[in-house]
C-alpha positions in Angstrom: 209.0 247.6 -13.6 206.5 245.4 -11.8 205.6 242.2 -13.6 201.9 243.2 -14.1 203.0 246.4 -16.0 201.9 246.1 -19.6 205.2 247.4 -20.9 207.3 245.0 -18.9 209.5 242.6 -20.9 207.6 239.5 -19.6 204.2 241.0 -20.3 205.2 241.8 -23.9 206.9 238.5 -24.4 203.8 236.6 -23.3 201.3 238.8 -25.1 199.2 236.9 -27.7 200.5 238.7 -30.8 204.1 238.1 -29.8 203.4 234.4 -28.9 201.5 233.9 -32.2 204.4 235.3 -34.2 207.0 233.3 -32.3 205.0 230.0 -32.8 204.7 230.8 -36.5 208.5 231.2 -36.8 209.0 228.1 -34.8 206.7 226.0 -37.0 208.3 227.3 -40.2 212.0 227.7 -39.3 212.3 224.9 -36.7 211.8 222.0 -39.1 214.3 223.6 -41.5 216.9 223.7 -38.7 216.0 220.1 -37.7 216.4 218.9 -41.2 219.8 220.7 -41.6 221.1 219.5 -38.3 219.5 216.1 -37.9 218.4 215.1 -41.4 220.8 212.3 -41.8 219.7 210.7 -38.6 216.0 211.1 -39.6 216.7 209.4 -42.9 218.7 206.6 -41.4 216.2 206.1 -38.5 218.9 206.8 -36.0 216.8 209.0 -33.7 217.3 208.1 -30.0 216.1 210.0 -27.0 219.1 212.3 -26.8 218.7 213.3 -30.5 215.0 213.8 -30.1 215.7 216.1 -27.1 218.1 218.1 -29.2 215.4 218.3 -32.0 212.9 219.7 -29.5 215.4 222.2 -28.2 216.1 223.2 -31.8 212.5 224.3 -32.1 213.0 226.7 -29.3 215.7 228.6 -31.2 213.4 230.4 -33.7 210.8 230.9 -31.0 213.3 232.6 -28.7 214.9 234.7 -31.5 211.5 235.9 -32.6 210.3 236.7 -29.1 213.5 238.6 -28.2 213.6 240.6 -31.4 209.9 241.4 -31.4 209.9 242.6 -27.7 213.0 244.6 -28.3 211.4 246.3 -31.3 208.2 247.0 -29.4 210.0 248.5 -26.5 212.2 250.6 -28.8 209.2 252.0 -30.6 207.4 252.8 -27.4 210.5 254.6 -26.1 210.7 256.7 -29.2 207.0 257.4 -29.1 207.2 258.7 -25.5 210.3 260.7 -26.2 208.6 262.8 -28.8 
């Protein structure tokens, strides 16, 4: 499918509703993951550049999971709708 096609994976993944949902999950779930994985370092003030980078990458995990699952669901629903 061409990139400009509204049903293409990239078009769906970058659509405003999908991005809003992914950002919401990132803002809610990301800090929870950071506190689980890096809480001791935050409490002890042991956050260096490498750990801060890992924290930033940790925020991408819920964003990516949300985006992947939402786009997969949207495509699946569209496929079912056109098959009927």
